[in-house]
FIVO-35414 format. One record per residue (C-alpha): residue in one letter; z negated, y, x. Coordinates in nm, 4 decimals. Layout:
// residues N
   rest         zz         yy         xx
      a          Z          Y          X
...
// end
This chain:
// residues 581
   rest         zz         yy         xx
      m    -8.2948     6.0543    10.8576
      s    -8.5803     6.1965    11.0371
      i    -8.6718     6.2420    11.4035
      s    -9.0194     6.2462    11.5554
      i    -9.1109     6.3679    11.8888
      e    -9.4456     6.2891    12.0417
      i    -9.6055     6.5840    12.2289
      t    -9.8671     6.6255    12.4743
      p   -10.1320     6.9109    12.3699
      v    -9.9643     7.1548    12.6320
      e    -9.5928     7.0626    12.5216
      i    -9.4023     7.2909    12.2799
      e    -9.1729     7.1288    12.0282
      t    -8.8038     7.2288    11.9892
      s    -8.6880     7.1470    11.6277
      k    -8.3954     6.9140    11.5678
      i    -8.4884     6.8560    11.2055
      a    -8.3067     7.0403    10.9280
      t    -8.5087     7.1284    10.6136
      p    -8.3383     7.0774    10.2912
      l    -8.1262     7.3657    10.2152
      s    -8.0699     7.2878     9.8199
      t    -8.3007     7.5591     9.7146
      l    -8.1362     7.8374     9.9178
      n    -7.8931     7.9426     9.6755
      k    -8.1427     7.9441     9.3825
      a    -8.3900     8.1426     9.5880
      i    -8.1234     8.4216     9.6661
      a    -8.0027     8.4048     9.3054
      a    -8.3565     8.4445     9.1483
      m    -8.4173     8.7354     9.3803
      g    -8.1078     8.8827     9.2685
      r    -8.2214     8.8515     8.9036
      a    -8.5692     8.9932     8.9603
      e    -8.6565     9.3016     8.7706
      t    -8.9829     9.3809     8.9589
      f    -9.0934     9.3848     9.3202
      e    -9.3631     9.1237     9.2080
      e    -9.0981     8.8936     9.1034
      v    -8.9268     8.9002     9.4283
      v    -9.2535     8.8413     9.6111
      e    -9.3269     8.5216     9.3769
      t    -8.9796     8.3934     9.4422
      l    -9.0335     8.4253     9.8349
      r    -9.3912     8.2676     9.8025
      a    -9.2585     7.9697     9.6013
      t    -8.9656     7.8827     9.8184
      a    -8.9650     8.0260    10.1635
      r    -9.2254     7.7542    10.2980
      s    -9.0094     7.4595    10.1700
      l    -8.7022     7.6073    10.2946
      i    -8.8017     7.6670    10.6514
      g    -9.0363     7.3516    10.6648
      c    -9.3215     7.5411    10.8077
      d    -9.6981     7.5162    10.7442
      g    -9.7566     7.8403    10.5911
      i    -9.5760     8.1515    10.4889
      g    -9.6977     8.5177    10.4671
      i    -9.5571     8.8059    10.2892
      i    -9.6296     9.1673    10.4215
      r    -9.5738     9.5042    10.2807
      r    -9.5531     9.7949    10.4962
      d    -9.7739    10.1120    10.3697
      g    -9.6906    10.3880    10.6235
      e    -9.8779    10.3042    10.9363
      l   -10.0547     9.9943    10.7725
      c    -9.9545     9.6406    10.7177
      r   -10.0861     9.4738    10.3813
      y   -10.0711     9.1020    10.3435
      i    -9.9963     9.0747     9.9936
      e    -9.9332     8.7112     9.9423
      e    -9.9127     8.3617    10.1086
      d    -9.8596     7.9916    10.0741
      a   -10.0327     7.7876    10.3355
      i   -10.2123     7.4826    10.4208
      g   -10.5289     7.6972    10.4941
      p   -10.6102     8.0606    10.4127
      l   -10.4434     8.3300    10.6117
      w   -10.5030     8.6966    10.5468
      k   -10.4091     8.7610    10.1896
      g   -10.5606     9.0883    10.0505
      r   -10.6297     9.2280    10.3898
      t   -10.4786     9.5479    10.5505
      f   -10.4299     9.5953    10.9398
      p   -10.2886     9.8828    11.1325
      a    -9.9276     9.8353    11.2228
      s    -9.9951     9.8839    11.5808
      a   -10.2420     9.6038    11.5966
      c   -10.0733     9.3041    11.4235
      i    -9.7446     9.1039    11.4749
      s    -9.5970     9.1866    11.1671
      g    -9.6289     9.5547    11.2476
      w    -9.4570     9.4841    11.5874
      a    -9.1869     9.3352    11.4168
      m    -9.1395     9.6236    11.1742
      i    -9.1913     9.8940    11.4416
      h    -8.9397     9.7268    11.6731
      r    -8.7044     9.6298    11.3971
      q    -8.6567     9.2721    11.5139
      t    -8.7500     8.9210    11.4555
      i    -9.0191     8.7669    11.6711
      v    -9.0860     8.4151    11.7766
      v    -9.4244     8.3127    11.9202
      p    -9.4358     7.9585    12.0254
      d    -9.7993     7.9734    12.1138
      v   -10.0187     8.2322    11.9740
      s   -10.2727     8.1799    12.2502
      k   -10.0350     8.2818    12.5390
      d    -9.8811     8.6066    12.3876
      d   -10.0434     8.9269    12.4573
      r    -9.9063     9.0901    12.1390
      i   -10.1264     8.8448    11.9335
      p   -10.4766     8.9608    11.8256
      y   -10.6104     8.6327    11.8987
      e   -10.9676     8.6965    11.7431
      l   -10.7766     8.7212    11.3960
      y   -10.6241     8.3876    11.4473
      a   -10.9222     8.2013    11.5791
      g   -11.0478     8.0884    11.2420
      t   -10.7135     8.0093    11.0951
      f   -10.4753     7.6932    11.1365
      v   -10.1977     7.9038    11.2959
      k   -10.0802     7.7810    11.6328
      s    -9.7263     7.9512    11.6376
      l    -9.5123     8.1666    11.4148
      a    -9.1868     8.3502    11.3704
      m    -9.1913     8.7127    11.1957
      a    -8.8982     8.8725    11.0330
      p    -8.8733     9.2511    10.9297
      v    -8.7738     9.2962    10.5538
      r    -8.4679     9.5329    10.6235
      v    -8.3940     9.5875    10.9789
      e    -8.3249     9.9810    10.9455
      n    -8.6524    10.1308    10.8236
      p    -8.8151     9.8069    10.7410
      i    -9.0397     9.7917    10.4246
      g    -9.2190     9.4715    10.4917
      a    -9.2052     9.1333    10.6880
      i    -9.2221     8.7610    10.6203
      g    -9.3896     8.5422    10.8446
      a    -9.3559     8.1604    10.8963
      y    -9.6525     7.9741    11.0652
      w    -9.7075     7.6409    11.2218
      a   -10.0207     7.4419    11.2850
      r    -9.9159     7.3354    11.6447
      p    -9.7400     7.5041    11.9264
      y    -9.3609     7.5036    11.8298
      s    -9.0431     7.6696    11.8852
      p    -8.8490     7.6988    11.5645
      a    -8.4869     7.6096    11.5929
      e    -8.2169     7.8725    11.5495
      w    -8.1366     7.7585    11.2118
      e    -8.4993     7.8172    11.0870
      v    -8.5072     8.1664    11.2305
      d    -8.1673     8.2251    11.0516
      v    -8.2973     8.1097    10.7242
      l    -8.6177     8.3336    10.7668
      e    -8.3930     8.6315    10.8384
      t    -8.1638     8.5298    10.5407
      l    -8.4588     8.5184    10.3060
      a    -8.5706     8.8553    10.4400
      g    -8.2266     9.0447    10.4040
      a    -8.2119     8.8813    10.0352
      a    -8.5419     9.0155     9.9816
      a    -8.4495     9.3635    10.0915
      i    -8.1528     9.3725     9.8682
      a    -8.3410     9.2476     9.5618
      i    -8.6560     9.4997     9.6334
      e    -8.4126     9.8006     9.6629
      k    -8.2290     9.6895     9.3371
      t    -8.5752     9.6737     9.1569
      q    -8.6500    10.0342     9.2800
      a    -8.2957    10.1587     9.1812
      v    -8.3360    10.0145     8.8354
      q    -8.6841    10.1840     8.8017
      i    -8.5301    10.5168     8.9190
      v    -8.2935    10.5102     8.6269
      a    -8.5299    10.3703     8.3808
      n    -8.7962    10.6152     8.4650
      a    -8.5935    10.9206     8.5215
      e    -8.8012    11.1964     8.4447
      k    -8.7663    11.3227     8.0921
      p    -8.7521    11.7091     8.0181
      p    -9.0998    11.8006     7.9032
      v    -9.1781    11.9364     7.5596
      v    -9.4610    12.1782     7.5690
      d    -9.6795    12.1638     7.2629
      d   -10.0182    12.2440     7.4030
      a   -10.0649    12.6388     7.4095
      a   -10.3495    12.6193     7.6638
      s   -10.1038    12.4969     7.9220
      a    -9.9524    12.7098     8.1971
      e    -9.6624    12.8954     8.0432
      d    -9.3924    13.1435     8.1443
      f    -9.4796    13.4197     7.9038
      s    -9.1538    13.6008     7.9936
      k    -8.9558    13.3004     7.8618
      d    -9.1592    13.3378     7.5280
      i    -9.0913    13.7111     7.5189
      s    -8.7136    13.6482     7.5562
      r    -8.7195    13.3804     7.2909
      v    -8.8679    13.6147     7.0477
      a    -8.6258    13.9129     7.1657
      g    -8.3363    13.6496     7.1006
      i    -8.4356    13.6245     6.7179
      a    -8.1984    13.8974     6.5770
      a    -8.4074    13.9106     6.2717
      v    -8.7481    14.0381     6.4222
      p    -8.6749    14.4195     6.4455
      t    -8.5776    14.4073     6.0858
      i    -8.8956    14.2130     6.0062
      l    -9.1157    14.4651     6.1855
      d    -8.9450    14.7518     6.0019
      v    -8.9730    14.5841     5.6743
      v    -9.3523    14.5182     5.6908
      l    -9.4158    14.8713     5.8093
      r    -9.2187    15.0327     5.5207
      m    -9.3803    14.7945     5.2599
      t    -9.7361    14.8480     5.3640
      g    -9.6875    15.2013     5.4916
      m    -9.8718    15.1132     5.8188
      g    -9.7999    15.2448     6.1521
      f    -9.7820    14.9733     6.4166
      a    -9.6498    14.5956     6.3780
      a    -9.6020    14.3368     6.6448
      v    -9.5232    13.9626     6.7274
      a    -9.7772    13.8666     6.9746
      r    -9.8122    13.5358     7.1817
      v   -10.1601    13.4079     7.1568
      t   -10.3305    13.1602     7.3910
      d   -10.7018    13.0857     7.4497
      d   -10.7026    13.3497     7.7249
      r   -10.4007    13.5671     7.6637
      w   -10.2662    13.8101     7.4113
      i    -9.9214    13.9353     7.5006
      t    -9.6944    14.1644     7.3044
      c    -9.3383    13.9994     7.2448
      q    -9.1951    14.2563     7.0208
      s    -9.3253    14.5632     6.8531
      l    -9.2595    14.8608     6.6430
      d    -9.4969    15.1655     6.6886
      h    -9.5004    15.4835     6.4733
      v    -9.8348    15.5799     6.5565
      g    -9.8509    15.5784     6.9226
      f   -10.0708    15.2731     6.9801
      g    -9.8740    15.2010     7.3054
      l    -9.8058    14.8385     7.3273
      k    -9.4547    14.7378     7.4372
      p    -9.3297    14.3983     7.5017
      g    -9.4858    14.2204     7.7964
      d    -9.8177    14.4416     7.7525
      e   -10.1557    14.2592     7.7130
      l   -10.4675    14.3024     7.5333
      p   -10.8085    14.1195     7.6071
      v   -10.7615    13.8231     7.3833
      q   -11.1529    13.8382     7.3002
      s   -11.1111    14.1841     7.1886
      t   -10.8580    14.0871     6.9183
      l   -10.8995    13.9308     6.5784
      c   -10.6129    13.6852     6.6619
      d   -10.8446    13.5142     6.8878
      e   -11.0274    13.3968     6.5621
      i   -10.7019    13.3146     6.3857
      r   -10.5966    13.0903     6.6637
      g   -10.9126    12.9019     6.5971
      h   -10.9066    12.8451     6.2204
      r   -10.5283    12.9192     6.1713
      q   -10.5797    13.1345     5.8467
      p   -10.4656    13.4982     5.7944
      i   -10.7135    13.7982     5.8328
      v   -10.6459    14.0898     5.5948
      f   -10.8530    14.3933     5.5038
      d   -10.7527    14.7193     5.3301
      d   -11.0418    14.9178     5.4872
      a   -11.2647    14.7949     5.7590
      a   -11.5474    15.0530     5.6471
      e   -11.5567    14.8851     5.3065
      e   -11.5429    14.5261     5.4473
      p   -11.8967    14.3658     5.5224
      l   -11.7529    14.1187     5.7519
      y   -11.5781    14.3773     5.9500
      r   -11.7784    14.6967     5.9074
      d   -11.9487    14.6599     6.2301
      h   -11.6987    14.4207     6.4114
      h   -11.5963    14.5058     6.7660
      t   -11.2282    14.4955     6.6987
      p   -11.1900    14.7864     6.4497
      r   -11.4392    14.9740     6.6626
      i   -11.2648    14.9237     6.9879
      y   -10.9216    15.0016     6.8687
      g   -11.0002    15.2590     6.5812
      l   -10.8263    15.0699     6.3187
      r   -10.9144    15.0941     5.9424
      s   -10.6567    14.8489     5.7946
      y   -10.5351    14.5252     5.9283
      i   -10.3119    14.2184     5.8498
      s   -10.2335    13.9218     6.0678
      v   -10.0826    13.5920     5.9932
      p   -10.0501    13.2715     6.2274
      i    -9.6964    13.1782     6.3544
      i    -9.7114    12.7928     6.3586
      l    -9.4010    12.5919     6.4962
      a    -9.2816    12.2790     6.3051
      n    -9.4487    12.0614     6.5579
      g    -9.8020    12.1974     6.4742
      q    -9.8184    12.4113     6.7958
      f    -9.9867    12.7646     6.7494
      f    -9.7520    13.0050     6.9026
      g    -9.9174    13.3512     6.7934
      t    -9.9403    13.5919     6.5128
      l    -9.7329    13.8612     6.3160
      c    -9.9810    14.1502     6.2638
      a    -9.9870    14.5253     6.1558
      i   -10.2444    14.7609     6.1801
      d   -10.3129    15.1478     6.1201
      p   -10.5884    15.3833     6.1720
      n   -10.5993    15.4714     5.7981
      p   -10.6637    15.2394     5.5022
      a   -10.3727    15.0599     5.3390
      k   -10.3196    14.8423     5.0365
      v   -10.2331    14.5141     5.2131
      n   -10.4618    14.2621     5.0764
      n   -10.2780    14.1387     4.7892
      p   -10.0596    13.8358     4.7197
      q    -9.7249    14.0046     4.7414
      v    -9.7818    14.1543     5.0834
      v    -9.9870    13.8468     5.2401
      g    -9.6946    13.6108     5.0871
      t    -9.4371    13.8156     5.2445
      f    -9.6116    13.8145     5.5886
      k    -9.6396    13.4397     5.5724
      l    -9.2770    13.4068     5.4870
      f    -9.1707    13.6122     5.7804
      a    -9.4069    13.4239     6.0208
      e    -9.2467    13.0929     5.9127
      l    -8.9197    13.2306     5.9441
      i    -9.0099    13.3242     6.2999
      g    -9.1718    13.0020     6.3931
      h    -8.8673    12.8158     6.2562
      h    -8.6354    13.0178     6.4799
      l    -8.8614    12.9549     6.7856
      y    -8.8908    12.5987     6.7224
      s    -8.5308    12.5418     6.6407
      d    -8.4169    12.7308     6.9603
      e    -8.6602    12.5289     7.1819
      r    -8.5374    12.1943     7.0533
      l    -8.1922    12.3150     7.0819
      k    -8.2384    12.3663     7.4507
      v    -8.4524    12.0369     7.5033
      t    -8.1626    11.8445     7.3220
      e    -7.9089    12.0123     7.5431
      e    -8.1091    11.9401     7.8520
      m    -8.1525    11.5738     7.7263
      l    -7.7738    11.5391     7.6632
      d    -7.6959    11.6783     8.0013
      r    -7.9427    11.4377     8.1544
      e    -7.8233    11.1546     7.9697
      k    -7.4756    11.2150     8.0474
      g    -7.5847    11.2175     8.4422
      l    -7.7743    10.8830     8.3672
      s    -7.4649    10.7387     8.1980
      e    -7.2709    10.8260     8.4906
      l    -7.5153    10.6818     8.7382
      r    -7.5347    10.3616     8.5176
      e    -7.1527    10.3207     8.5305
      q    -7.1611    10.3738     8.9211
      f    -7.4413    10.1055     8.9380
      i    -7.2021     9.8881     8.7298
      a    -6.9172     9.9693     8.9579
      v    -7.1085     9.8728     9.2557
      l    -7.2420     9.5336     9.1038
      g    -6.8947     9.4610     8.9691
      h    -6.6740     9.5607     9.2473
      d    -6.8110     9.6313     9.5936
      l    -7.0962     9.3570     9.5898
      r    -6.8512     9.1006     9.4618
      n    -6.7093     9.0062     9.8180
      p    -7.0083     8.9808    10.0037
      i    -7.1807     8.7799     9.7266
      a    -6.9037     8.5503     9.7185
      a    -6.9296     8.5173    10.0788
      v    -7.2986     8.4317    10.0446
      d    -7.2262     8.1744     9.7665
      a    -6.9590     8.0142     9.9675
      g    -7.1730     7.9635    10.2681
      t    -7.4501     7.8252    10.0466
      s    -7.2107     7.5804     9.8957
      r    -7.0846     7.4605    10.2404
      l    -7.4249     7.4207    10.3555
      l    -7.5350     7.2261    10.0559
      k    -7.1913     7.0033    10.0621
      e    -7.1869     6.9447    10.4329
      g    -7.5532     6.9399    10.5247
      w    -7.6696     7.0448    10.8626
      s    -7.3781     7.0419    11.1080
      a    -7.2580     7.2187    11.4216
      r    -7.0844     7.4803    11.2070
      s    -7.3990     7.5331    10.9978
      p    -7.5507     7.8343    11.2404
      l    -7.2153     7.9931    11.2304
      v    -7.2064     7.9866    10.8477
      l    -7.5724     8.1098    10.8370
      k    -7.4958     8.4169    11.0565
      l    -7.1920     8.4906    10.8465
      m    -7.4120     8.4849    10.5389
      k    -7.6657     8.7139    10.7055
      t    -7.3681     8.9474    10.7802
      s    -7.2807     8.9661    10.4193
      i    -7.6359     9.0285    10.3244
      s    -7.6662     9.3154    10.5701
      r    -7.3494     9.4562    10.3982
      m    -7.5068     9.4154    10.0633
      i    -7.8300     9.5975    10.1985
      g    -7.6203     9.8835    10.3110
      l    -7.4473     9.9085     9.9832
      v    -7.7586     9.8904     9.7858
      d    -7.9302    10.1529    10.0283
      n    -7.6412    10.3931     9.9570
      v    -7.6766    10.3697     9.5815
      m    -8.0487    10.4084     9.6098
      d    -8.0161    10.7286     9.8027
      l    -7.7524    10.8473     9.5269
      a    -8.0197    10.7794     9.2644
      r    -8.2840    10.9671     9.4551
      a    -8.0398    11.2556     9.5082
      r    -7.9415    11.2564     9.1191
      m    -8.2643    11.1846     8.9647
      g    -8.5059    11.3214     9.2045
      g    -8.3495    11.6362     9.2936
      g    -8.2636    11.5573     9.6459
      i    -8.3400    11.3083     9.9221
      t    -8.7016    11.3304    10.0662
      l    -8.7884    11.3487    10.4324
      d    -9.0530    11.1933    10.6649
      l    -9.0877    11.4796    10.9192
      a    -9.2187    11.4206    11.2529
      e    -9.1383    11.5702    11.5978
      d    -8.9023    11.3467    11.7841
      d    -8.6330    11.3171    12.0377
      l    -8.3036    11.3740    11.8569
      g    -8.0813    11.3357    12.1639
      l    -8.2050    10.9727    12.2052
      t    -8.1674    10.9069    11.8180
      l    -7.8029    11.0147    11.8617
      r    -7.7445    10.8220    12.1631
      h    -7.8885    10.4959    11.9790
      v    -7.6493    10.5475    11.7109
      v    -7.3553    10.5757    11.9346
      e    -7.4501    10.2640    12.1290
      e    -7.5045    10.0657    11.8006
      l    -7.1432    10.1867    11.6707
      q    -6.9934    10.0992    12.0075
      l    -7.1048     9.7369    11.9823
      s    -6.9483     9.7402    11.6481
      y    -6.6372     9.8901    11.7542
      p    -6.5954     9.7870    12.1277
      d    -6.2172     9.8663    12.1180
      r    -6.2835    10.2384    12.0203
      e    -6.3442    10.5044    12.2763
      l    -6.6420    10.7250    12.1867
      a    -6.6661    11.0367    12.4122
      v    -7.0217    11.1701    12.3940
      s    -7.1705    11.5035    12.5378
      i    -7.5372    11.5450    12.4449
      d    -7.7359    11.8571    12.5546
      l    -8.0547    11.8761    12.3489
      p    -8.4203    11.9584    12.3892
      t    -8.6380    11.6502    12.3312
      a    -8.8466    11.7919    12.0559
      f    -8.7071    11.8520    11.7182
      v    -8.9048    11.8456    11.3802
      i    -8.6952    11.6026    11.1932
      d    -8.6658    11.2861    10.9978
      k    -8.5199    11.0454    11.2617
      l    -8.4110    10.7861    11.0479
      r    -8.2467    11.0260    10.7966
      l    -8.0599    11.1963    11.0746
      a    -7.9409    10.8802    11.2383
      q    -7.7913    10.7719    10.9035
      l    -7.6148    11.1277    10.8818
      f    -7.4899    11.0694    11.2251
      s    -7.3677    10.7073    11.1852
      n    -7.2073    10.8161    10.8601
      l    -6.9971    11.0881    11.0306
      v    -6.9074    10.8697    11.3464
      s    -6.8158    10.5673    11.1356
      n    -6.6088    10.7922    10.9213
      a    -6.4282    10.9308    11.2289
      i    -6.3598    10.5781    11.3558
      t    -6.2351    10.4591    11.0180
      h    -5.9948    10.7600    10.9761
      g    -5.9043    10.8513    11.3081
      v    -5.5995    10.7273    11.5311
      e    -5.7125    10.4308    11.7509
      t    -5.5239    10.5848    12.0442
      e    -5.7579    10.8961    12.0581
      p    -6.1179    10.9031    12.1299
      v    -6.3862    11.0075    11.8678
      r    -6.5554    11.2975    12.0369
      i    -6.9383    11.3645    11.9665
      v    -7.0834    11.6987    12.1014
      a    -7.4477    11.7843    12.0326
      g    -7.6059    12.1129    12.1507
      v    -7.7960    12.4246    12.0653
      n    -7.6176    12.7517    11.9835
      g    -7.8679    13.0287    11.9437
      r    -8.1225    12.9213    11.6864
      m    -7.9032    12.6654    11.5204
      l    -7.8524    12.2932    11.6116
      e    -7.4998    12.1682    11.6104
      v    -7.3553    11.8203    11.6156
      s    -6.9771    11.7811    11.5688
      v    -6.7592    11.4733    11.5296
      a    -6.4028    11.4880    11.5818
      n    -6.1168    11.2651    11.5589
      g    -5.7293    11.2752    11.5870
      g    -5.4997    11.1889    11.3061
      q    -5.3296    11.3240    10.9967
      p    -5.5150    11.6465    10.8736
      i    -5.7069    11.6513    10.5654
      s    -5.5593    11.8666    10.2913
      q    -5.7941    12.1737    10.1652
      e    -5.7845    11.9998     9.8194
      t    -5.9086    11.6812     9.9417
      i    -6.1670    11.8639    10.1704
      a    -6.2986    12.0372     9.8493
      k    -6.4016    11.6863     9.7075
      l    -6.5071    11.5029    10.0326
      f    -6.8721    11.5355     9.9605
      q    -6.8694    11.4204     9.6052
      p    -7.0118    11.0764     9.5599
      f    -6.7573    10.7932     9.5112
      r    -6.4684    10.9963     9.6464
      r    -6.2916    10.7732     9.8997
      g    -5.9730    10.9544     9.9579
      d    -5.6595    10.7681    10.0717
      l    -5.8055    10.4570    10.2167
      r    -5.6058    10.1700    10.3487
      p    -5.6360     9.8184    10.1834
      s    -5.8679     9.7214    10.4858
      m    -6.1173     9.9972    10.4441
      q    -6.4332     9.9359    10.2458
      g    -6.7016    10.1375    10.1185
      l    -6.8506    10.3169     9.8135
      g    -6.7372    10.6647     9.9021
      l    -7.1035    10.7526     9.9401
      g    -7.1319    10.8170    10.2952
      l    -7.0349    11.1717    10.3244
      f    -7.2235    11.2526    10.0057
      i    -7.5576    11.1091    10.1481
      a    -7.4932    11.2783    10.4768
      s    -7.4461    11.6223    10.2934
      e    -7.7735    11.5487    10.0922
      i    -7.9780    11.4614    10.4154
      a    -7.8243    11.7787    10.5855
      a    -7.9364    11.9867    10.2863
      a    -8.2781    11.8415    10.2878
      h    -8.3131    11.9584    10.6490
      g    -8.2027    12.2986    10.5293
      g    -7.8643    12.2438    10.7079
      t    -7.4971    12.2194    10.6182
      i    -7.1921    12.0113    10.7080
      v    -6.8577    12.1852    10.7392
      v    -6.5017    12.0304    10.7797
      n    -6.2258    12.1606    10.9911
      s    -5.8969    11.9790    10.9945
      d    -5.5347    12.0580    11.1412
      e    -5.2620    11.8604    11.3196
      i    -5.4784    11.8362    11.6348
      e    -5.8085    11.7048    11.5197
      t    -6.0448    11.6581    11.2139
      r    -6.3916    11.7901    11.2987
      f    -6.7250    11.7429    11.0875
      t    -6.9956    11.9890    11.2243
      f    -7.3601    11.9524    11.1246
      r    -7.5575    12.2710    11.1678
      m    -7.9386    12.2949    11.1118
      p    -8.1593    12.5989    11.1717
      l    -8.4242    12.5424    11.4402
      v    -8.7760    12.5849    11.3106
      g    -9.0285    12.8053    11.5294
// end
């Protein structure tokens, strides 16, 4: 059944018509299966307009202070491919204020840059942020007439935005695990290197001192060395000096002054018994600079083809070295050294890869645990709500069902956000910050107000005495405070208030959250900040056990710490951060 209402040009419609909801479940499921950001966007483009029943849909991605209109499906062209400052477009307003905005008539709303709309069909719109906390984008629904969308239409738009947020975060989480940084394998001698590491590697080969002693005894020469040679460095790694040449491990020679520089180029031995008798080396700068007469040097090449350096010996007097026995022995020793160096490096790389793979395996198991357990209930709730809408059609209960679905999606977003933070902390070396000067006291008050709305029966006693300006990541510290206060509400006794105190002590910012209840054992405190540690939860308590872990990571990223004190009187979590400047 359809209802049509005739309107005058100045009248604004109020919808009474329900669009078919048969594709809602499929849309949410398709986004859940998406493996890339582009697949999520394509699902939105293909389904959002028909679900809402509007004349156009626009998908916007936030890029810092810019809004990029990346996709659209509409009766006429909108702004696909264009970029606008967030402060100058309605999608930016929705993201900055973290709320859905409805504009029944774009010509009568000062927030609309009307010159951008003049050439389009758009006369009214609704814009929902993708992820309310720290929005990453927005979805806009547009109508070609002045129009006030019904509450259910706005709910559908927000439900799609919430489902998109989960799907996008999931694809990012998968990418973090799939593209976890591999340990680098250095095979370019010209790259920047830690030569002290090379010196230590050679020193770790027990046979090198014996090799140097044998070559000097065999040749009768006075100095032998293993050298690290690059295109611009010649470094002694190990030496045996009987003639006072003066080179010790770590000492350098100008590489252009050595014959090893030539060996690096052609990778062949250079050998002569007496430079004075050799036409190629009689007037060569190397024998002249260093006063040497006899010389032998062979390249050390690793199994992967990398040129490492040379095994060499010199003497100020002539020596019988240019013969197959001596040259063959030097080559054998150089191969032995190269084999040890390569095997040692490969062993270390293998150990690092095994450690990293172990970490990735644990992270994969944790992802599976989240998908298999913690997301099961909210997914089931969304599925049940969708089934009810499909079965019953639009009814008086439908708005309530949609709101419950949105609540479940919000919970899923929180779960995925926490797993994303875990992945960043594990794979990326810590949580990154977006630092700016901000009012920390105001941020803390907002957190308390939001939690008070969620827990109206709990008393939150707040004392905040803070300067207005701190260099912080406001959203991250809000997340930290929210986790601490939520933890106190969950585990504290309901008859005592949760006490929140914030102030500056010397050059330290201190924020403490305390609650009454049973004390925490020292054994449990030692594990509180480990991921997936939930402690002794009551059956009604839910969560991944990531809140305190993520809070500690945020504290560490700010150069701060969280300490716990617990006794029969109270349990207190205190965040301390040094003040900069």
